[in-house]
FIFI-474434 format. One record per residue (C-alpha): residue number from 1; residue in three letters; x, y, z. Coordinates in Angstrom, 1 decimal. Layout:
! residues N
   n res     xx     yy     zz
 NUM Ala      X      Y      Z
...
This chain:
! residues 359
   n res     xx     yy     zz
   1 Val   72.2  -19.9   15.9
   2 Asp   72.1  -19.7   19.4
   3 Ser   75.9  -21.1   19.7
   4 Ile   76.2  -18.2   16.2
   5 Trp   74.6  -15.8   18.7
   6 Ala   77.1  -16.7   21.2
   7 Ser   80.6  -16.3   19.8
   8 Ala   78.9  -13.2   17.5
   9 Gln   77.2  -10.5   20.1
  10 Ser   80.7  -10.4   21.6
  11 Thr   82.3   -8.2   19.2
  12 Leu   79.5   -5.7   19.5
  13 Ser   81.1   -5.1   23.2
  14 Thr   83.5   -2.5   21.0
  15 Gly   81.1   -0.6   19.1
  16 Gly   78.6   -1.8   16.1
  17 Ser   74.9   -3.2   16.0
  18 Ala   73.4   -6.7   15.1
  19 Ile   70.5   -6.7   12.5
  20 Val   67.9  -10.3   13.2
  21 Leu   65.9  -10.8   10.8
  22 Ser   63.6  -13.6   10.2
  23 Thr   60.1  -14.9    9.9
  24 Pro   58.5  -16.4   13.2
  25 Asn   58.7  -20.3   13.9
  26 Gly   56.7  -21.2   16.6
  27 Val   57.2  -19.6   19.7
  28 Gly   60.0  -20.5   22.7
  29 Asn   63.5  -20.4   20.0
  30 Phe   65.8  -17.9   20.4
  31 Tyr   64.0  -15.6   17.6
  32 His   60.8  -15.5   19.7
  33 Lys   62.8  -15.3   23.0
  34 Thr   64.7  -12.3   21.9
  35 Trp   61.2  -10.4   20.0
  36 Val   59.5  -10.8   23.5
  37 Gly   62.5   -9.2   25.0
  38 Ala   62.6   -6.2   22.7
  39 Met   59.1   -5.8   23.2
  40 Glu   59.2   -5.9   27.0
  41 Gly   62.4   -3.6   27.3
  42 Thr   64.6   -6.4   28.8
  43 Asn   67.2   -6.5   25.7
  44 Glu   68.7   -3.5   23.5
  45 Phe   67.0   -4.5   20.4
  46 Asn   64.6   -2.3   18.9
  47 Pro   61.1   -4.7   17.6
  48 Ile   59.9   -3.9   13.9
  49 Lys   57.1   -5.7   12.5
  50 Leu   56.6   -5.7    8.4
  51 His   53.3   -7.1    8.2
  52 Trp   52.2   -8.4    4.6
  53 Asp   49.8   -5.9    4.0
  54 Leu   52.7   -2.8    3.8
  55 His   53.5   -4.1    0.8
  56 Pro   51.3   -1.5   -1.7
  57 Glu   50.7   -4.5   -4.2
  58 Arg   49.1   -6.7   -2.5
  59 Asn   45.6   -7.5   -1.4
  60 Gln   43.7   -9.7    0.3
  61 Asp   43.2  -12.2   -2.7
  62 Trp   47.4  -12.1   -3.1
  63 Arg   46.6  -13.2    1.6
  64 Asp   44.3  -15.7    0.6
  65 Glu   46.1  -17.0   -2.8
  66 Gln   48.9  -17.8   -0.2
  67 Asp   47.1  -20.0    1.7
  68 Gln   46.3  -22.0   -1.4
  69 Leu   50.0  -22.0   -2.1
  70 Leu   51.8  -22.9    1.0
  71 Gly   48.4  -24.1    3.4
  72 Pro   47.9  -22.1    6.4
  73 Lys   50.5  -22.4    8.9
  74 His   53.2  -21.8    6.2
  75 Ala   51.4  -18.5    5.2
  76 Ala   50.9  -17.5    8.8
  77 Gln   54.7  -18.0    9.0
  78 Glu   56.2  -16.0    6.0
  79 Cys   53.3  -13.5    6.0
  80 Asp   51.9  -12.6    8.6
  81 Cys   54.4  -12.3   11.3
  82 Asp   52.2  -14.7   13.8
  83 Phe   54.5  -16.9   16.5
  84 Ile   51.4  -18.8   17.1
  85 Thr   49.9  -19.5   13.9
  86 Ser   53.0  -20.1   12.3
  87 Gly   55.0  -23.0   14.8
  88 Asn   55.0  -26.7   14.2
  89 Thr   53.5  -27.6   18.0
  90 Val   51.7  -31.0   18.3
  91 Val   48.6  -28.8   19.6
  92 Asp   47.6  -26.4   17.1
  93 Gly   49.2  -23.2   18.6
  94 Thr   45.6  -21.0   18.7
  95 Ile   43.9  -23.6   20.8
  96 Ile   47.1  -23.0   23.4
  97 Gln   46.3  -19.3   22.8
  98 Trp   42.8  -19.9   23.7
  99 Tyr   43.7  -22.7   26.9
 100 Glu   45.4  -19.5   28.0
 101 Gln   43.2  -16.9   28.1
 102 Thr   40.4  -18.7   29.1
 103 His   41.1  -21.8   31.4
 104 Leu   44.4  -20.5   33.1
 105 Lys   43.9  -19.5   36.5
 106 Glu   46.3  -19.6   39.3
 107 Pro   46.1  -22.1   42.3
 108 Val   44.7  -21.7   45.0
 109 Glu   47.4  -23.6   46.8
 110 Lys   50.7  -24.4   46.4
 111 Lys   52.5  -26.6   48.9
 112 Gly   55.0  -29.3   49.4
 113 Phe   58.5  -29.3   50.6
 114 Asp   59.4  -26.8   47.2
 115 Gly   56.0  -25.6   47.0
 116 Asn   55.8  -27.4   43.2
 117 Phe   52.7  -29.5   43.9
 118 Trp   49.3  -27.0   42.9
 119 Val   46.4  -27.5   43.2
 120 Trp   43.0  -26.5   41.8
 121 Gly   40.7  -28.3   43.7
 122 Tyr   40.4  -30.3   46.5
 123 Pro   39.2  -34.2   46.7
 124 Asp   35.4  -34.4   46.7
 125 Tyr   34.6  -37.6   48.0
 126 Thr   31.6  -37.9   45.2
 127 Arg   34.1  -38.1   43.0
 128 Asp   36.3  -40.2   41.0
 129 Tyr   40.0  -39.0   40.3
 130 Met   43.4  -40.3   38.4
 131 Val   46.8  -39.8   38.7
 132 Cys   49.4  -40.2   36.5
 133 Ala   52.8  -39.8   37.3
 134 Asp   56.1  -39.5   35.0
 135 Val   60.0  -39.9   36.9
 136 Ala   63.0  -37.8   36.0
 137 Arg   65.5  -39.8   34.2
 138 Gly   67.8  -38.9   37.2
 139 Asp   70.2  -36.9   34.9
 140 Gly   69.2  -33.4   36.4
 141 Lys   67.8  -32.2   33.0
 142 Asp   64.1  -33.4   33.2
 143 Phe   61.7  -33.3   36.1
 144 Ser   59.3  -35.6   37.9
 145 Ala   55.7  -34.9   37.3
 146 Ile   52.4  -35.5   38.8
 147 Gln   48.9  -34.6   37.1
 148 Val   44.9  -35.0   38.5
 149 Ile   42.0  -35.0   36.9
 150 Asp   38.7  -35.9   38.1
 151 Ile   38.0  -38.4   35.7
 152 Asp   34.0  -37.6   34.5
 153 Asn   34.6  -33.8   34.1
 154 Leu   38.0  -34.0   32.8
 155 Thr   39.5  -31.4   34.8
 156 Gln   42.8  -30.9   36.0
 157 Val   42.3  -30.8   39.8
 158 Ala   46.2  -30.7   40.8
 159 Glu   49.7  -30.6   39.4
 160 Tyr   53.1  -31.4   40.5
 161 Lys   56.6  -31.0   38.9
 162 Gly   59.9  -30.7   40.7
 163 Gln   63.4  -33.3   41.1
 164 Ile   63.0  -35.2   44.0
 165 Pro   64.4  -38.4   44.4
 166 Thr   62.8  -41.9   42.9
 167 Lys   61.6  -42.8   46.9
 168 Asp   60.4  -40.0   48.2
 169 Phe   58.6  -39.4   44.5
 170 Gly   57.1  -42.7   45.1
 171 Asn   55.8  -41.8   47.9
 172 Leu   54.3  -38.7   47.0
 173 Cys   52.4  -40.5   44.5
 174 Val   50.8  -42.8   47.3
 175 Glu   49.6  -39.8   49.5
 176 Val   48.7  -37.9   46.4
 177 Ala   46.8  -41.3   44.9
 178 Thr   45.6  -41.5   48.3
 179 Lys   44.2  -38.2   49.2
 180 Tyr   42.4  -38.3   46.1
 181 Asn   40.0  -40.6   47.2
 182 Asp   42.3  -44.0   46.5
 183 Ala   42.7  -42.6   42.9
 184 Ile   44.1  -45.3   40.4
 185 Leu   47.7  -44.4   40.1
 186 Val   49.4  -44.7   36.8
 187 Met   53.4  -44.5   36.4
 188 Glu   55.4  -44.9   34.0
 189 Asn   57.9  -47.9   34.3
 190 Ala   60.9  -46.9   32.2
 191 Ser   64.3  -47.1   33.6
 192 Ile   64.8  -45.5   37.0
 193 Gly   61.0  -45.3   36.7
 194 Trp   60.8  -48.9   38.6
 195 Ala   62.4  -47.4   41.8
 196 Ala   59.3  -45.6   42.5
 197 Ile   57.0  -48.5   41.3
 198 Gln   59.0  -50.5   43.4
 199 Gln   58.2  -48.2   46.6
 200 Val   54.7  -47.7   45.4
 201 Ile   54.4  -51.7   45.8
 202 Asp   56.4  -51.5   48.7
 203 Arg   53.6  -49.3   50.5
 204 Gln   50.8  -52.0   49.3
 205 Tyr   48.8  -49.2   47.2
 206 Asp   46.0  -50.6   45.9
 207 Asn   45.4  -49.1   42.7
 208 Leu   48.2  -49.4   40.8
 209 Phe   47.8  -49.6   37.5
 210 Tyr   49.3  -52.7   35.5
 211 Thr   50.2  -53.2   31.9
 212 Ser   50.9  -56.1   29.5
 213 Lys   53.9  -57.8   29.6
 214 Asp   54.3  -58.9   26.1
 215 Leu   52.8  -55.5   24.2
 216 His   54.0  -56.4   21.2
 217 Tyr   51.0  -54.8   19.6
 218 Val   48.9  -52.1   21.0
 219 Asp   45.2  -53.7   22.6
 220 Val   43.8  -51.5   25.1
 221 Ala   41.6  -54.6   25.7
 222 Arg   44.2  -56.0   27.9
 223 Gln   45.1  -53.0   29.6
 224 Val   42.1  -52.4   31.2
 225 Thr   43.9  -53.1   35.0
 226 Asn   43.4  -52.3   38.1
 227 Arg   45.5  -54.8   41.2
 228 Tyr   43.2  -57.4   40.6
 229 Arg   45.2  -58.2   37.7
 230 Asn   48.4  -58.7   39.7
 231 Ser   48.2  -62.0   40.2
 232 Asp   48.4  -62.2   36.1
 233 Arg   52.2  -63.5   35.0
 234 Gln   51.8  -61.4   31.8
 235 Met   51.0  -58.1   34.0
 236 Val   53.7  -55.3   35.3
 237 Pro   53.1  -52.5   37.1
 238 Gly   53.1  -48.9   35.8
 239 Phe   52.7  -48.0   31.6
 240 Ser   55.1  -49.1   29.1
 241 Met   55.7  -45.8   26.7
 242 Thr   57.2  -48.0   23.4
 243 Gln   57.3  -46.8   20.0
 244 Lys   53.8  -48.2   19.3
 245 Thr   52.0  -46.7   22.3
 246 Arg   53.8  -43.0   22.2
 247 Pro   52.4  -41.9   19.5
 248 Leu   48.9  -42.7   20.7
 249 Val   49.0  -41.3   23.5
 250 Ile   50.2  -37.7   22.0
 251 Ala   47.7  -38.5   19.2
 252 Lys   44.8  -38.8   22.4
 253 Leu   46.4  -35.5   24.0
 254 Glu   45.9  -33.8   20.3
 255 Glu   42.2  -34.9   20.2
 256 Tyr   41.4  -33.8   23.3
 257 Phe   42.8  -30.1   22.9
 258 Arg   41.4  -29.6   19.2
 259 Glu   37.9  -30.6   20.7
 260 Lys   38.0  -28.5   24.0
 261 Ser   36.6  -31.2   25.9
 262 Val   39.6  -31.2   28.4
 263 Ile   40.3  -28.2   31.2
 264 Ala   43.5  -27.8   31.7
 265 His   44.4  -24.7   34.1
 266 Ser   48.2  -25.3   34.3
 267 Ser   50.7  -22.2   33.5
 268 Arg   53.0  -24.4   33.4
 269 Leu   51.7  -27.1   31.3
 270 Ile   50.4  -24.4   28.8
 271 Asp   54.2  -23.3   28.6
 272 Glu   55.5  -26.9   27.8
 273 Leu   53.0  -27.4   25.0
 274 Phe   53.9  -23.8   23.4
 275 Val   57.3  -25.6   23.1
 276 Phe   55.9  -29.5   22.1
 277 Ile   56.7  -29.7   18.6
 278 Tyr   57.0  -32.2   15.9
 279 Asn   61.2  -32.8   15.2
 280 Asn   61.6  -34.8   12.1
 281 Asn   58.3  -36.5   12.6
 282 Lys   59.1  -37.1   16.6
 283 Ala   56.6  -35.3   19.1
 284 Glu   59.0  -33.9   21.5
 285 Ala   59.7  -30.9   23.5
 286 Met   62.3  -28.0   21.9
 287 Gln   66.1  -28.2   22.3
 288 Gly   66.5  -27.3   25.8
 289 Tyr   62.8  -27.3   27.3
 290 Asn   61.1  -30.1   28.9
 291 Asp   58.0  -31.9   28.6
 292 Asp   57.2  -33.7   31.9
 293 Leu   54.2  -32.4   32.3
 294 Val   52.7  -33.1   28.8
 295 Met   53.4  -36.4   28.7
 296 Ser   51.8  -37.0   32.2
 297 Phe   48.8  -35.3   30.8
 298 Ala   48.8  -37.0   27.8
 299 Leu   49.0  -40.5   29.7
 300 Thr   46.1  -39.6   31.9
 301 Leu   44.1  -38.9   29.1
 302 Trp   44.8  -41.8   27.3
 303 Val   43.9  -44.1   30.1
 304 Arg   41.2  -42.7   30.6
 305 Asp   39.7  -42.9   27.7
 306 Thr   40.9  -46.6   26.5
 307 Ala   41.5  -48.5   29.7
 308 Leu   38.7  -47.0   31.8
 309 Arg   36.5  -46.3   29.2
 310 Leu   36.7  -50.3   27.9
 311 Arg   36.2  -51.4   32.0
 312 Asn   33.0  -48.9   32.4
 313 Glu   31.6  -50.4   28.8
 314 Gly   32.2  -54.2   30.3
 315 Ile   30.2  -53.2   33.5
 316 Glu   27.5  -51.8   31.2
 317 Leu   27.6  -54.4   29.0
 318 Thr   26.8  -56.5   32.0
 319 Lys   24.2  -54.5   33.6
 320 Arg   22.1  -54.4   30.4
 321 Thr   22.8  -58.1   30.1
 322 Leu   21.6  -58.8   33.8
 323 Ser   18.7  -56.6   33.1
 324 Gly   17.6  -58.4   30.1
 325 Val   17.8  -61.8   31.9
 326 Ala   15.7  -60.3   34.3
 327 Ser   13.2  -59.1   32.1
 328 Gln   12.7  -62.6   30.6
 329 Met   12.7  -64.5   33.7
 330 Ile    9.7  -62.2   34.5
 331 Pro    6.9  -62.4   32.8
 332 Gln    4.3  -59.7   31.5
 333 Lys    0.5  -59.4   31.3
 334 Pro   -0.7  -59.8   27.6
 335 Thr   -2.5  -57.4   26.3
 336 Asn   -4.3  -59.8   24.0
 337 Lys   -7.7  -61.0   24.8
 338 Thr   -6.6  -64.7   25.7
 339 Asn   -5.5  -64.1   29.4
 340 Ser   -2.6  -66.7   29.7
 341 Trp   -2.5  -67.0   33.1
 342 Glu   -5.9  -68.3   33.5
 343 Met   -6.5  -71.7   33.9
 344 Glu   -9.5  -74.1   33.1
 345 Ile  -10.4  -75.9   36.6
 346 Gly  -13.8  -77.7   35.4
 347 Pro  -16.0  -78.6   32.6
 348 Asn  -17.7  -75.9   32.3
 349 Gly  -15.1  -73.6   31.2
 350 Glu  -14.4  -71.9   34.8
 351 Lys  -11.3  -70.8   35.1
 352 Glu   -8.9  -69.9   37.8
 353 Ser   -6.3  -66.5   38.2
 354 Leu   -3.0  -67.6   38.5
 355 Asp   -1.2  -64.2   38.9
 356 Trp   -0.8  -65.1   43.0
 357 Leu    2.2  -66.9   41.3
 358 Ile    4.2  -63.6   40.7
 359 Asn    2.7  -61.3   42.8
């Protein structure tokens, strides 16, 4: 429709009218932007909404039947004139709207040379953070992105989105990760991403995330990594977003937002979620939009919930094992009448207590 409108609208300059009639199908597309412009008075269209209940022969029973026949999403599209619930977004539109109404907030500071580094929470030395970075392709059509979250309470504390040279972006990643308590730094290593990662390595940042080199299948246990694994020949710096890992990363994003267990403050991230859709079963940004913030945020959630969780579970298992060994090494006083810590020392049944051995 964009190309049709580009060629057709010029005929209106000599007179005439255009009627654009459609049911909603998500947000961010031509029809949605035109409708919003009409509602705000920024274009010359007159918005008219024809809701299903305007029909005299239709009632709630009919509407409920449409949910059964079409499914809730298509019924919302065909009957309710609802842009939010009618789209094919990866994260349900009503949930994105809920985040927009409840968690969206202006950053306490916008800094950086371009003012694109947004901060909602300053570093707290008692907290653990994770920094995830997605490097732009370099063709000027997408952006480099950084997400910073508090690992424990899953709260977004900072975000960057901008177009910046790869070397400078690598330096920015090191600066951000260092400032946030030497946070674990996860960087996607696809194509031009290697240039930014090389800068991080040259700076000798000690908490860079490493991933499996021969990742022919997804085995999250092998991705439990920090710099201490870098001597392993099967490990490479950064995260490899492949056809096998991408669906898992996106599924983790949908899960966390569906369960409302993550706190996102960024209006830029919410805007990208509204246009992050399934297109022929592939999750991607709608044509003409970007998903850099979405993918970096999704990667943050996936690494936190797999690699770090497995590492922490391993540490906890070790603690429990050592605790069990210690308990077995320190005998407890028996509760029965026979005291095993008493030893007979004479022919007449004289006994001596050996409690001093464990005191």
